[in-house]
N, C-alpha and C positions, 0 to 999 in steps of 0.2 A: 504494500500500500504506500502510495506516495501522493503528495499534492502536486498537481500539474499547474503550470502557468500557461494559459492559452493566449495565443497571439491574435489580436483582432485582424479582421480582413482589412487590407489596405490597398492602395493603388500601386503603381510601379515603385520598385525600391528606390529610396532616396539615394542619389549619387553623392559620393564624397565630394565636399566642396573643395575648390582648388586653393583657396586662401587659407592661411593659418587661422586656427580657432583658439580663443583664449581658454586655458585650463581653469579648473575651479579655484586654483590658488592665484590666478591673475597672470600667470606667465604664459607666453606664447608656446603653442605646441602644434603638432601635426593635426590634420583634420580628424575628428573623433571617429572611432570605429562605428560602423553602422551594420548591425546584424541582419537587417532587412535585405541587404545586398547579398546575393547568393555567393559571389566570389569571396566577400569578406567573411561570410558565415562559414564557408569551408576552411578558410585560413584560421579562424578561431578554434576549429576542431582539430587542427593539425598538432601532432605531438613531436617532441624531440626524441632522439634515439634513447635517451635516459628515461623516458616515460612522462616527462612534463609536457606542458603546452608551449608552443612557439610564442604565442601571445600570453603573457603572464596574467594571473588572476588580478593583480594590482592594476595592470593596464585596462583590464575589463571594467574594474570598478571606476577608474578615472573616466572612462568613456561614458559610463552610466551617469556619473555626476555632471559631465558636460552637457549631455542631452537633457538631463533633468533641469539644469539651470536654464536651458533654452525653452523648456516647456514642451518638449517633444516626447509625449508619453509612449507613443508607439515604439520609438527607438529604445526607450528605457525598458519597456516590456520585453522586447526581443533580446536585448543584452542580458536582462535579468534571468530569462529562461535558460540561456546558455550558462550563466553563472551557477544557477541551481543544479543544472545537469552535471556540472563539474563537481559540485559539493555533495551531491546525493550519495555517492558511495561512502563517504566519510560519515554522513548523517546516519545512514543505516548501520554502519559498523559500530558507531558510538552508542546507538540506541538498542543494539542487539541484546544487551543485558535485560531488557524488558520484553523479550520475545514471548515469555509465558503469559503476558498481559498485552495482547495485540493492540487494544484500544489505548493503553498507556504509551506503547511504543510509537503509535501514530501521533499521539499528542506531543511527544517529545520531538519527533521529526518536524511536525508542523510548526512548533515553537522555534526550532532551529532555522527553518526556512523564513519565517516571519522576521526574526531578528536580523538575519543576513541581508534580506532585501531592505529592511528599514535602515540599517547602518551603511549599506552600500550607497544609499542616496544622501547620507548625512555628511556634508563637507567637513564637519568638525571631528569626524571619526578618522583619526590618522593611523591607528595601530594596524588596521587591516591592510594599509598600503605599505607599511614597513616590513611586515612579516605575515603574509596572509595565512600560511599553513599553521603557524603558532596561534594566530587569531582564531582560526577555525577550530583548532583543538580546544581552546579555552571556551569558545562559544558552545560547543557540543557538551563539554563537561558541565558547564553551568546549567544548561537546560536539562540534562539528564539528572543531575543532583536535585534540581528543583522538583522534578516529578517524584523522585524518591521521598523527598521531604513532604510533599503534598499528600502522598499515599501512606505515610508512616512506615516507609521501607528503609529509611536512612538512620543508621545507628552510628554512634560514636564507636571508635575501634581502639583496641589496646595496641601495644607494641608489636604483637604477633598478628595484627589485622583481624582479630576476632571481635564480634559485636560486644559492646560493653554498655551497661546501663539501659535506659529506656529509649525508645525511638525519639527523634527530634520533632515529631508531629503526630497527631492523632489521625488515623485513617478516616477519610471523609465518610466511608461506608458505615463505620462504627458510630460516628457522630450522628449521622442521619438515623441510624437504628435506635439510638437511645432517645433522640429528640422527638420521635414520632410516637404518640400514644398508641397502645394496642387497642384493637377493637374490643369492646366489652362483650361482644358475642363470643361464643365458644367454638365457632365454626373453623377458625384459623384462616389462613390464606390471606391475611392482611398484607397490603403493600409494604415492602421494605422488611419483611420478616427475616430474610436471609442476611446474615452479616457479610458473607462473602460467597462467591461462586462456589457451589459444592464441588465442582470439578477441578477447582484450583487449590491444590494442597498447600502451596506456599501461602496463599491468601488466607486459607483457613487457619494455618498455624500462626500467622502474624495477628489475625483478628483474635485468636484465643489468648495470645500473650497480652495483647492490649486490653482485652476484656478483664483479665485478672488484675492488671495494674489499675485500671480505671475504677473497678469496684472497691478498691482500697480507699477511695474518697469517702465511702460510707463507713463511718466509725462503728456502727452497730452491726454485729454479725447477723442478726435477724433480718435487717434490711438487705444485706448482701444475699442472704439465702432466698428471700422473696424475689429479688431481682433475677437471680439465676433460675429459679423454678418457673417464673412467669415468662421471662424474655427468652431464655436459652432452652429450657426444657419444654416451654409452651404448655404448661399444666393448667388445668381448669382452676378457677378461684376456689371452689369448694374443696378440691383436692389439696391445694396449697394450705387452706385453713386447717384441714385435717392433719397435714404433715407438721405444721408449726404449732398446733394446739391453740389457735386463736379463732376468732370469728371471721367470716368472709369479709364483712365490712371493714374490720381492722386491717386485713390484708390489703384491700384495695386502697385505703387511705395511706398506709405506710408505703405502698408501692408508688403512689403519685408523688408523695413528698420526697422519696428517694430519687425518683426520676428528675425532679426539679433540681435537687442538689447536684446530681451528676451533670446535668446540662449546664448549670452555672459554673461548675468546676472546669468543665471542658472549654467553656467560653473564655475563662480567665487564662487557661493554659494556652489556648490559641493566640490570644492577645500577647502573651508573654513571648511566644515563639516568633510572632510577627515583628515585635520590637527587637528581638535578638538578631533577626535576619537582616535588619536594616543596616 
């Protein structure tokens, strides 16, 4: 899966102008590359014997900025499509660690594409012109790690590289599960009942670990027991009352109060993580 950039229908390819065109930094340079011209497009795809491109990525970015400064969006789109084609193998390779969650892998690749295109048109972004390969590696790593943090898959690691402590973020699936009241009916099948995809063992394991940690926000063992029996075991209210030795009304009231406390604790935790990430 990949995001494609479609080129709009246009007239005859714009010919390269004969005079010099000012570069984005104000200096004179050769006429900017125009990927709408078939000859130029073929030249942009040519590789050197060592595997690189004859026209560097930095030169491609410079041409994008020149056309963007002139307001020629068709030329910008054509060059942007070629730039993303060059970057896509690296995007896929860097997002491969999320292959067990295809939707997250696609989210990571889409974010990489969006950031690359946005910064390619930003004349104040100079790092990608100095060392495009290193820039691309940093961009991919940042977006990959952001997805991990967003889904609660990012752990601090010790000197041996093993996960240490709790995740740096609460999985959104688990937040949604706690935040949505269960249907009072005993039929089951309420939306959001599954914490994670049953076919995804890694997500199941991560959700189980997070559930155990989050339940510790409830200081009373009885409240934790009620939450487990109702949310995770999906037991009926009368059965929960029989197990806990309390009335059904007491079980319902304690469950609602515990759910509110957990939601408030998760909101505070997320705000703290957002502040720490800035």
